[in-house]
Structure formats: structure tokens, C-alpha cells
BABARO-754227 format. One record per residue (C-alpha): x, y, z; residue number from 0. Coordinates in nm, 4 decimals, padded with zeros to 6 digits. Example, Ala and Ser with C-alpha at 12.3 -4.5 7.8 and 13.67 -1.06 7.14 Angstrom:
<pts>
<pt X="01.2300" Y="-00.4500" Z="00.7800" num="0"/>
<pt X="01.3670" Y="-00.1060" Z="00.7140" num="1"/>
</pts>
This chain:
<pts>
<pt X="10.2741" Y="11.9914" Z="08.9768" num="0"/>
<pt X="10.2079" Y="11.8731" Z="08.6213" num="1"/>
<pt X="09.9424" Y="12.0662" Z="08.4348" num="2"/>
<pt X="09.6000" Y="11.9045" Z="08.4677" num="3"/>
<pt X="09.4583" Y="11.7646" Z="08.1465" num="4"/>
<pt X="09.1539" Y="11.9449" Z="08.0092" num="5"/>
<pt X="08.8384" Y="11.7379" Z="07.9707" num="6"/>
<pt X="08.7623" Y="11.6951" Z="07.6001" num="7"/>
<pt X="08.4017" Y="11.8128" Z="07.6273" num="8"/>
<pt X="08.1144" Y="11.8312" Z="07.8721" num="9"/>
<pt X="07.8969" Y="11.5202" Z="07.8749" num="10"/>
<pt X="07.6263" Y="11.6356" Z="08.1102" num="11"/>
<pt X="07.3241" Y="11.8587" Z="08.1171" num="12"/>
<pt X="07.3945" Y="12.0751" Z="08.4197" num="13"/>
<pt X="07.4835" Y="11.8380" Z="08.7038" num="14"/>
<pt X="07.3605" Y="11.5070" Z="08.5653" num="15"/>
<pt X="07.4623" Y="11.2652" Z="08.2904" num="16"/>
<pt X="07.3580" Y="11.2897" Z="07.9273" num="17"/>
<pt X="07.4621" Y="10.9780" Z="07.7339" num="18"/>
<pt X="07.7613" Y="10.7498" Z="07.7194" num="19"/>
<pt X="07.6762" Y="10.6033" Z="07.3783" num="20"/>
<pt X="07.8857" Y="10.7102" Z="07.0762" num="21"/>
<pt X="07.7272" Y="10.9627" Z="06.8428" num="22"/>
<pt X="07.8647" Y="10.7694" Z="06.5454" num="23"/>
<pt X="08.1012" Y="10.4830" Z="06.4627" num="24"/>
<pt X="08.3724" Y="10.7377" Z="06.3884" num="25"/>
<pt X="08.3406" Y="10.9414" Z="06.7080" num="26"/>
<pt X="08.6520" Y="10.9855" Z="06.9207" num="27"/>
<pt X="08.5793" Y="11.1306" Z="07.2631" num="28"/>
<pt X="08.9198" Y="11.1205" Z="07.4333" num="29"/>
<pt X="09.1903" Y="10.9548" Z="07.2258" num="30"/>
<pt X="09.4366" Y="10.9125" Z="07.5157" num="31"/>
<pt X="09.1889" Y="10.7468" Z="07.7532" num="32"/>
<pt X="09.0426" Y="10.5309" Z="07.4784" num="33"/>
<pt X="09.3910" Y="10.4085" Z="07.3895" num="34"/>
<pt X="09.4559" Y="10.3147" Z="07.7529" num="35"/>
<pt X="09.1283" Y="10.1216" Z="07.7767" num="36"/>
<pt X="09.2027" Y="09.9434" Z="07.4515" num="37"/>
<pt X="09.5453" Y="09.8404" Z="07.5865" num="38"/>
<pt X="09.3846" Y="09.7175" Z="07.9083" num="39"/>
<pt X="09.1389" Y="09.5016" Z="07.7146" num="40"/>
<pt X="09.4299" Y="09.3467" Z="07.5278" num="41"/>
<pt X="09.6212" Y="09.2966" Z="07.8545" num="42"/>
<pt X="09.3400" Y="09.0875" Z="08.0044" num="43"/>
<pt X="09.3285" Y="08.8697" Z="07.6935" num="44"/>
<pt X="09.0368" Y="09.0281" Z="07.5076" num="45"/>
<pt X="09.0018" Y="09.1382" Z="07.1483" num="46"/>
<pt X="08.9068" Y="09.5095" Z="07.1523" num="47"/>
<pt X="08.8004" Y="09.4860" Z="06.7868" num="48"/>
<pt X="08.5235" Y="09.2332" Z="06.8417" num="49"/>
<pt X="08.1694" Y="09.3645" Z="06.8088" num="50"/>
<pt X="08.0847" Y="09.3802" Z="07.1796" num="51"/>
<pt X="08.4016" Y="09.5686" Z="07.2719" num="52"/>
<pt X="08.4594" Y="09.7879" Z="06.9687" num="53"/>
<pt X="08.3134" Y="10.1020" Z="07.1281" num="54"/>
<pt X="08.3910" Y="10.0084" Z="07.4887" num="55"/>
<pt X="08.6971" Y="10.2393" Z="07.5103" num="56"/>
<pt X="08.4815" Y="10.5393" Z="07.4174" num="57"/>
<pt X="08.2072" Y="10.4435" Z="07.6621" num="58"/>
<pt X="08.4586" Y="10.3949" Z="07.9431" num="59"/>
<pt X="08.6192" Y="10.7326" Z="07.8692" num="60"/>
<pt X="08.2818" Y="10.9050" Z="07.8897" num="61"/>
<pt X="08.1820" Y="10.7136" Z="08.2026" num="62"/>
<pt X="08.5069" Y="10.7995" Z="08.3810" num="63"/>
<pt X="08.4609" Y="11.1662" Z="08.2970" num="64"/>
<pt X="08.1183" Y="11.1578" Z="08.4589" num="65"/>
<pt X="08.2206" Y="10.9472" Z="08.7597" num="66"/>
<pt X="08.5090" Y="11.1865" Z="08.8340" num="67"/>
<pt X="08.3259" Y="11.5057" Z="08.7377" num="68"/>
<pt X="08.3514" Y="11.6282" Z="09.0969" num="69"/>
<pt X="08.7031" Y="11.7509" Z="09.0226" num="70"/>
<pt X="08.5475" Y="12.0088" Z="08.7913" num="71"/>
<pt X="08.2754" Y="12.1183" Z="09.0362" num="72"/>
<pt X="08.2808" Y="12.3322" Z="09.3480" num="73"/>
<pt X="08.0410" Y="12.3756" Z="09.6379" num="74"/>
<pt X="07.9953" Y="12.7432" Z="09.5473" num="75"/>
<pt X="07.8963" Y="12.6411" Z="09.1945" num="76"/>
<pt X="07.6272" Y="12.3943" Z="09.2997" num="77"/>
<pt X="07.4862" Y="12.6004" Z="09.5866" num="78"/>
<pt X="07.4865" Y="12.9315" Z="09.3957" num="79"/>
<pt X="07.2020" Y="13.1564" Z="09.5152" num="80"/>
<pt X="07.0120" Y="12.8908" Z="09.7097" num="81"/>
<pt X="07.0998" Y="13.0203" Z="10.0582" num="82"/>
<pt X="06.8171" Y="13.2115" Z="10.2253" num="83"/>
<pt X="06.7795" Y="13.4157" Z="10.5424" num="84"/>
<pt X="06.5382" Y="13.2334" Z="10.7698" num="85"/>
<pt X="06.4650" Y="13.2496" Z="11.1422" num="86"/>
<pt X="06.4788" Y="12.8709" Z="11.1778" num="87"/>
<pt X="06.6283" Y="12.7317" Z="11.4979" num="88"/>
<pt X="06.5364" Y="12.3648" Z="11.4658" num="89"/>
<pt X="06.7464" Y="12.0823" Z="11.3263" num="90"/>
<pt X="06.7159" Y="12.0096" Z="10.9550" num="91"/>
<pt X="06.7954" Y="11.6542" Z="10.8440" num="92"/>
<pt X="06.8076" Y="11.5097" Z="10.4930" num="93"/>
<pt X="06.8246" Y="11.1307" Z="10.5059" num="94"/>
<pt X="06.9045" Y="10.8611" Z="10.2515" num="95"/>
<pt X="07.0890" Y="11.0703" Z="09.9931" num="96"/>
<pt X="07.2044" Y="10.8122" Z="09.7402" num="97"/>
<pt X="07.5734" Y="10.8285" Z="09.6607" num="98"/>
<pt X="07.8090" Y="10.6480" Z="09.4252" num="99"/>
<pt X="08.1830" Y="10.6920" Z="09.4327" num="100"/>
<pt X="08.5078" Y="10.5226" Z="09.3325" num="101"/>
<pt X="08.7513" Y="10.3821" Z="09.5866" num="102"/>
<pt X="09.0903" Y="10.5408" Z="09.5236" num="103"/>
<pt X="09.2773" Y="10.2228" Z="09.6186" num="104"/>
<pt X="09.1266" Y="09.9949" Z="09.3524" num="105"/>
<pt X="08.9128" Y="10.2332" Z="09.1433" num="106"/>
<pt X="08.6139" Y="10.0105" Z="09.2206" num="107"/>
<pt X="08.2749" Y="10.1544" Z="09.3199" num="108"/>
<pt X="08.1365" Y="10.2049" Z="09.6647" num="109"/>
<pt X="07.7774" Y="10.3095" Z="09.7097" num="110"/>
<pt X="07.5218" Y="10.3794" Z="09.9781" num="111"/>
<pt X="07.3486" Y="10.6680" Z="10.1506" num="112"/>
<pt X="07.4475" Y="10.9905" Z="10.3206" num="113"/>
<pt X="07.2462" Y="11.1413" Z="10.6059" num="114"/>
<pt X="07.3085" Y="11.5113" Z="10.6636" num="115"/>
<pt X="07.1819" Y="11.7370" Z="10.9399" num="116"/>
<pt X="07.2519" Y="12.0943" Z="11.0403" num="117"/>
<pt X="07.1407" Y="12.3526" Z="11.2952" num="118"/>
<pt X="07.0771" Y="12.6809" Z="11.1095" num="119"/>
<pt X="07.2174" Y="13.0087" Z="11.2334" num="120"/>
<pt X="06.9905" Y="13.2480" Z="11.0466" num="121"/>
<pt X="07.0416" Y="13.0852" Z="10.7052" num="122"/>
<pt X="06.9038" Y="12.7767" Z="10.5313" num="123"/>
<pt X="06.9960" Y="12.6145" Z="10.2011" num="124"/>
<pt X="06.7716" Y="12.4579" Z="09.9360" num="125"/>
<pt X="06.7354" Y="12.0899" Z="10.0242" num="126"/>
<pt X="06.8424" Y="11.9620" Z="09.6823" num="127"/>
<pt X="07.1691" Y="12.1530" Z="09.7225" num="128"/>
<pt X="07.2687" Y="11.9305" Z="10.0140" num="129"/>
<pt X="07.2476" Y="11.6287" Z="09.7834" num="130"/>
<pt X="07.4488" Y="11.8157" Z="09.5216" num="131"/>
<pt X="07.7212" Y="11.8963" Z="09.7748" num="132"/>
<pt X="07.7487" Y="11.5238" Z="09.8483" num="133"/>
<pt X="07.7936" Y="11.4604" Z="09.4731" num="134"/>
<pt X="08.0678" Y="11.7232" Z="09.4439" num="135"/>
<pt X="08.2899" Y="11.5089" Z="09.6655" num="136"/>
<pt X="08.1502" Y="11.1622" Z="09.5825" num="137"/>
<pt X="08.2327" Y="11.2038" Z="09.2130" num="138"/>
<pt X="08.6051" Y="11.1856" Z="09.2763" num="139"/>
<pt X="08.8476" Y="10.9080" Z="09.3665" num="140"/>
<pt X="08.7725" Y="10.8761" Z="09.7351" num="141"/>
<pt X="08.7918" Y="10.7002" Z="10.0662" num="142"/>
<pt X="08.4671" Y="10.7027" Z="10.2608" num="143"/>
<pt X="08.6246" Y="10.8570" Z="10.5689" num="144"/>
<pt X="08.7525" Y="11.1607" Z="10.3780" num="145"/>
<pt X="08.4291" Y="11.1985" Z="10.1825" num="146"/>
<pt X="08.2339" Y="11.2219" Z="10.5088" num="147"/>
<pt X="08.4664" Y="11.4884" Z="10.6485" num="148"/>
<pt X="08.4631" Y="11.6920" Z="10.3266" num="149"/>
<pt X="08.0838" Y="11.7139" Z="10.3134" num="150"/>
<pt X="08.0671" Y="11.8270" Z="10.6767" num="151"/>
<pt X="08.3437" Y="12.0857" Z="10.6374" num="152"/>
<pt X="08.1958" Y="12.2240" Z="10.3145" num="153"/>
<pt X="07.8545" Y="12.2787" Z="10.4734" num="154"/>
<pt X="08.0093" Y="12.4400" Z="10.7809" num="155"/>
<pt X="08.2038" Y="12.6808" Z="10.5640" num="156"/>
<pt X="07.9154" Y="12.7577" Z="10.3263" num="157"/>
<pt X="07.6284" Y="12.7941" Z="10.5747" num="158"/>
<pt X="07.8102" Y="12.8979" Z="10.8948" num="159"/>
<pt X="07.5498" Y="12.7041" Z="11.1002" num="160"/>
<pt X="07.5667" Y="12.6163" Z="11.4681" num="161"/>
<pt X="07.6678" Y="12.2669" Z="11.3634" num="162"/>
<pt X="07.6690" Y="11.9976" Z="11.0951" num="163"/>
<pt X="07.6404" Y="11.6193" Z="11.1203" num="164"/>
<pt X="07.7110" Y="11.3732" Z="10.8396" num="165"/>
<pt X="07.6750" Y="10.9949" Z="10.8512" num="166"/>
<pt X="07.7526" Y="10.7775" Z="10.5484" num="167"/>
<pt X="07.6646" Y="10.4085" Z="10.5176" num="168"/>
<pt X="07.8186" Y="10.2361" Z="10.2163" num="169"/>
<pt X="07.9043" Y="09.9007" Z="10.0608" num="170"/>
<pt X="08.2431" Y="09.8646" Z="09.8942" num="171"/>
<pt X="08.2845" Y="09.6484" Z="09.5851" num="172"/>
<pt X="08.6545" Y="09.6063" Z="09.6687" num="173"/>
<pt X="08.5435" Y="09.4134" Z="09.9799" num="174"/>
<pt X="08.2576" Y="09.2319" Z="09.8068" num="175"/>
<pt X="08.4100" Y="09.1057" Z="09.4798" num="176"/>
<pt X="08.7751" Y="09.0696" Z="09.5776" num="177"/>
<pt X="08.9882" Y="09.0500" Z="09.8922" num="178"/>
<pt X="08.7814" Y="08.9206" Z="10.1825" num="179"/>
<pt X="08.4706" Y="08.8839" Z="09.9595" num="180"/>
<pt X="08.2194" Y="08.9785" Z="10.2281" num="181"/>
<pt X="07.9077" Y="09.0668" Z="10.0302" num="182"/>
<pt X="07.6936" Y="09.1779" Z="10.3243" num="183"/>
<pt X="07.9397" Y="09.4088" Z="10.4954" num="184"/>
<pt X="07.8733" Y="09.7815" Z="10.5211" num="185"/>
<pt X="08.0877" Y="10.0669" Z="10.6467" num="186"/>
<pt X="07.9515" Y="10.3529" Z="10.8571" num="187"/>
<pt X="08.1441" Y="10.6785" Z="10.8987" num="188"/>
<pt X="08.0497" Y="11.0023" Z="11.0700" num="189"/>
<pt X="08.1639" Y="11.3619" Z="11.0987" num="190"/>
<pt X="08.0299" Y="11.5953" Z="11.3670" num="191"/>
<pt X="08.0955" Y="11.9678" Z="11.3696" num="192"/>
<pt X="07.9991" Y="12.2490" Z="11.6057" num="193"/>
<pt X="07.7054" Y="12.1752" Z="11.8354" num="194"/>
<pt X="07.6796" Y="11.8157" Z="11.7135" num="195"/>
<pt X="08.0336" Y="11.7513" Z="11.8336" num="196"/>
<pt X="08.0058" Y="11.9506" Z="12.1569" num="197"/>
<pt X="07.6571" Y="11.8562" Z="12.2789" num="198"/>
<pt X="07.5695" Y="11.4898" Z="12.3290" num="199"/>
<pt X="07.1950" Y="11.5688" Z="12.3353" num="200"/>
<pt X="07.2067" Y="11.7326" Z="11.9929" num="201"/>
<pt X="07.4056" Y="11.4411" Z="11.8568" num="202"/>
<pt X="07.1579" Y="11.1933" Z="12.0051" num="203"/>
<pt X="06.8635" Y="11.3798" Z="11.8533" num="204"/>
<pt X="07.0255" Y="11.3583" Z="11.5094" num="205"/>
<pt X="07.0956" Y="10.9853" Z="11.5464" num="206"/>
<pt X="06.7344" Y="10.9307" Z="11.6579" num="207"/>
<pt X="06.6150" Y="11.0859" Z="11.3300" num="208"/>
<pt X="06.8209" Y="10.8279" Z="11.1398" num="209"/>
<pt X="06.6530" Y="10.5393" Z="11.3236" num="210"/>
<pt X="06.2995" Y="10.6529" Z="11.2383" num="211"/>
<pt X="06.1105" Y="10.4724" Z="10.9641" num="212"/>
</pts>
């Protein structure tokens, strides 16, 4: 495998974005990526030296670093010491976790919500960490089906619960702006592990939580 290119510098405070604006007119963030973006602007018939586009290559380089920052993160890193012993036997569900990702087929965004539930087996995790686990995998080039499976598998491995359920509902720009151009279509994917896969009643209880207002 070719050696992976090092990111030029971190552009976030912890897990979230800082700024995509240039620090100065002379700033170069990632010369290789900026050169590629400049060539792409020329290829589509634009003038990369006009005022509105002059710093676009730098902004795109920074944005792509952030949007694909999941490659540089791990579940262990984001969960850290937020797993606690707790005698909790009831289902825990976090609904409507906003997610934004990039389709690996066209590098166009897809966005929506993840709903995550698990049945603890003596351990619980800080609720915000569930959202962060979703981001670890969403901030990569993805397909929705794989993203759903990865979140479920990561939580099973990290928490060792009785079961995990993940449902993702998303809209795909590659279907909305190009191709079939169906602006109102959404895609729903699910991954069930452990008790959620084996017990229809547990699965039904989880799905009932998602239907509640």
C-alpha cells in the first residue's frame, strides 16, 4: 500500500471545526490539494484568479480535511474514559443524531439522522460519545449501508452490551441534484446486533421509540 499522506495541520479544536478562512492572502494550507482544486476550476471553465475564487482552493482543502477527518479518529479516542459501571438493564436510545457524510461514488454529500439504541450489560457510555462515534465513521468517504454497520459494530465492541440497534435516515445529493433528480427521496438503513437481532420484541420496542414525537 502507498504511504498515506500526512495532513498538513490540524484545523479543529478537539472534535469540531475551527475556521476554513485563510489566515492571510499568502497562506498555503496544502499545496498539493490546492493545486488540484485550481486545476478543476480551470477544467470547468472558470478563472481561479478572479476575486471570488482566488482563495477557493485553500478553503476547499481545509473543508475536505474536516469532512474526511474521521480517517484520523478512532472510537477509542472519542470514547476515552466515558464508560461507566452501572446496573442499568433498560434500553437506552439516542434519537435524531445529525450526520453529514460524503458519498464515495460521487463525493457529494448525504445527510440526515442516526438513531442508536443499546441494551447495557453492566456498562453505559456518556450520551454525547454515541454522537461522536457516529461522526468517526460519517466523516469519511462512505456508503450509508456501511456507515450503519460500522456504528453498530463499534458500539458492540466498545460496550459489550446485550445488543445494539442503529437506524439511519438520509437524503443523498447524488440522487437529488443529478441522476434521477428525486429531491424528496430518503434512504433508511438499519443494523441490528445481539438481542435486537435475535428478539423481535426488543426490536419492536426500539422501533416504537423512533415513532414517538
